[in-house]
C-alpha positions as CSV (number, residue, x, y, z in Angstrom):
1,X,-0.2,-0.1,0.1
2,X,1.3,3.6,-1.0
3,X,2.5,5.3,1.8
4,X,1.8,9.2,2.4
5,X,5.0,12.1,2.1
6,X,5.0,15.6,3.0
7,X,7.7,17.4,2.0
8,X,8.5,20.8,3.9
9,X,10.7,23.8,3.0
10,X,11.1,23.1,-0.4
11,X,13.6,25.4,-1.9
12,X,11.9,27.3,-4.3
13,X,14.6,26.8,-7.4
14,X,13.8,23.4,-6.6
15,X,9.9,23.4,-6.7
16,X,9.5,25.8,-9.5
17,X,12.2,23.0,-11.4
18,X,10.1,20.5,-10.6
19,X,6.9,22.2,-11.6
20,X,8.5,23.0,-14.9
21,X,9.5,19.3,-15.3
22,X,5.6,18.4,-14.3
23,X,4.5,20.2,-17.0
24,X,6.5,19.3,-19.8
25,X,5.8,15.4,-19.0
26,X,2.4,16.9,-17.9
27,X,2.5,14.9,-14.6
28,X,1.4,16.1,-11.8
29,X,3.1,17.8,-8.8
30,X,2.6,14.4,-6.7
31,X,3.5,12.3,-10.4
32,X,6.5,14.0,-11.2
33,X,8.7,13.7,-7.8
34,X,7.7,10.1,-7.1
35,X,9.5,9.9,-10.7
36,X,12.3,12.0,-9.7
37,X,12.2,10.3,-7.0
38,X,12.1,6.1,-8.2
39,X,14.9,7.3,-10.8
40,X,17.1,8.1,-8.4
41,X,16.3,5.5,-5.5
42,X,16.1,3.1,-7.8
43,X,19.1,2.6,-10.0
44,X,18.1,-0.9,-12.1
45,X,16.3,-0.7,-14.5
46,X,12.9,-2.4,-13.7
47,X,11.5,-5.2,-16.3
48,X,9.2,-4.7,-19.2
49,X,6.9,-7.0,-17.2
50,X,6.8,-5.5,-13.9
51,X,6.4,-2.4,-16.1
52,X,3.5,-3.5,-17.8
53,X,1.9,-5.1,-14.8
54,X,2.0,-1.9,-13.0
55,X,0.5,-0.4,-16.4
56,X,-2.7,-2.7,-15.3
57,X,-3.1,-2.0,-12.0
58,X,-2.5,1.3,-12.8
59,X,-5.6,1.2,-14.8
60,X,-7.7,-1.2,-13.1
61,X,-8.4,1.6,-10.6
62,X,-9.0,4.1,-13.2
63,X,-13.2,3.8,-12.7
64,X,-14.0,6.5,-14.9
65,X,-14.6,5.8,-19.0
66,X,-13.7,8.0,-21.5
67,X,-14.7,8.4,-25.3
68,X,-12.2,9.1,-27.7
69,X,-15.0,12.0,-28.5
70,X,-14.7,13.2,-25.2
71,X,-10.7,13.3,-25.0
72,X,-10.8,15.2,-28.4
73,X,-12.5,17.5,-27.4
74,X,-10.4,18.4,-23.8
75,X,-7.3,18.3,-26.2
76,X,-9.1,21.3,-27.4
77,X,-9.7,22.8,-24.9
78,X,-6.8,22.2,-22.8
79,X,-6.2,20.5,-20.0
80,X,-7.0,21.7,-17.0
């Protein structure tokens, strides 16, 4: 089960770089921070089968249904 972590006193420069990276990768700040931590703390490559299993696990947790036309409409509007 995932654990919640709260970060305090993040230097402004680090926050701005994290925010820019999150926007560039179209991720939330939280997701970008997790990816950064995983990159630094997990030096070994993840096997494709593990990555696929994780993707399937994440997909199974999504309860919303997205139709192609809804996705296209959101792309035209820009994501919030």
